[in-house]
Every structure is written in structure tokens, then in C-alpha cells.
N, C-alpha and C positions, 0 to 999 in steps of 0.2 A: 439654634442653635444646633436641633441633633443632626439639618438638615450642612449645612458646614463643617459638623465633624464626618460626615458620613460623604464631600468630597474631600474636605483634604489626608481621613489614614489611608487613600489612595494615590491621590496627587504625593504625599512625604511618604510611602514605599516607594514609590515608582523615580522622585527624586536620592534619596537614597542609594537605591538600585545603581542609578547611574552613575553617578557622586564614586562608591566604590570601584561601575569597574575600569577606574584607568590604571591602578590601584592592583588590582588582581590581576590587568595586563604584562605589568610595571616588567623588564625582564632582573629577574633573579641574580645573574651574576652568571658566569660562562661557564658550559657545565661540556665537557665528551660524551660525542652521543653515536659514539660508535662499537657493535654490535663486538661483545665477549663471545671467546673461543670457548667452547668445553675446556678445552689443556692451557687455557690464561688460567680462566678461575680456578685451574685444580692447582697448580703450579705457584700460585696464589695462597692459599690455603695450608697449602703441601709449609712450605716456604715460613707465615704466621709461627706453622705448629714447629716447625724441625728451629724456629726461633725463642718461642717458649719450652722447648728441652730444653736449648744455649742453654737461660736463665732459670731450672731450674735446678743446672750443675750446676752452670757459678753458687746458687746456695747456696750449696748445699756444705756445713761446717767446715769440711777437711775441704774440701779445695781453696774455700778460704781462709781456711791455715797457710793453705801452701805457695797458695797470690803471695797472702802479704808476708811469706818465710825465704820468698823473693823480691823483695822487695818494689810488689806495685800492688797499682793503687786500688782498689770498687771500684772507688768510679769512673776510673782508667779504661779502669776492662767493661766494663757496662756498657762507657763512648765506644768504647770500641762496637763491641758487640753489634751497637747501630748502625753505626755505620758500615756494616760492611754487606756487600751486595747481595743477591738474592742466588743466587752461585757460592758466590761463598757460605752460604748459610748454612747451601747443599752440600758441602764439598764440607767444610766446620762434621754439623751432623753425623754425613758419612762414616769420619774420623772414630766419632767417640762413638760412635754402634760399635766398632770393629774394638776397643777401647775394652781389653779384659778386668775390668775390676769388677769384674764380681755382677753382671747384670740380670744372668741366666740364676742367679747360684741359689740364691729360693725358688727355685719348678725345679733343679735337682737336686737340692736333696732333698725336697719333699716328695718324690718318686721317688730316688734310691733306699727313701726310708718307708714308700710304698715294697719296693720288689723285700724288700727286710721280714716287711711285713709276713706280704704271700708265703714267699718261700719258707720261714720259720711254720708258716696255720698252715699248709700241704706239706711239710713231717708232721708235725699234730705236737708240734713245738710251745707251739699261739696256742688260742681263742675267737680270732680277733677278726677272721669272715668269714659266714655264714656258708660263703659257695663255695667254700673247695671241699664241702664233708662231700 
């Protein structure tokens, strides 16, 4: 019995390996095997980031209220944004960046508070920054 097991074990392993070769070598479908340029990879990444930015803006409550007030369905807006080409997404993202909707308001307000406190500290009216003495 030991001799039979001694010979059968390697034969079974070889049979399983040979039997699994066609499965491993089978084609898995069509794949595009061309080189991707750096610019194409960056454009794809920036396009997805711009789509996310547009989706974030459309998810805001005030934007959704305005869309509903104008009679536009939210599902319709999402479908139309999904159907935009990469060039249209880029153009729309640029236009959204240029809108004066208070995008940099927080940073500007913090900078103004810093300057006001700095001037009042230099004049001796406040004691906020130790480096002004």
C-alpha cells in the first residue's frame, strides 16, 4: 500500500497540473494592450477629480433647491453630468471655479482677522502675538 501511495501521489499531482493548464491559458477576453502616455493618464485622473467636484457642488442643499425651483429634476441633472465628455467636464469645472460663490471666503476672513489682530497687537491694544514685542 505504501508503494502504491508513493507512486500515485506524484502521478495525481502531475495529472491535476496538466488538467489545469488549459484553464490557466484560456483567453479572458479582449484587452487593449497599448501604451498609455503620461498626459493621457493625468487627463483621466483630472477628469475624474473634476467630475467629483461637480457632483459635490450639485449635492449641496442650496444648489438642489435652486434646481428644483427652476423645475429641473435631480435625476435628470445627474444623468446629464454623467453623459458629459471629458472636455465638457473640464470646461464646466473651470466655470465653477470662476464663479463668485464665496469659494475663498473663509480663507479671506481668517486672513483679515489675523491682520486686524496683528495691527492691534503692534499698537498695544491687544496681547495676542508674543512676537510683536
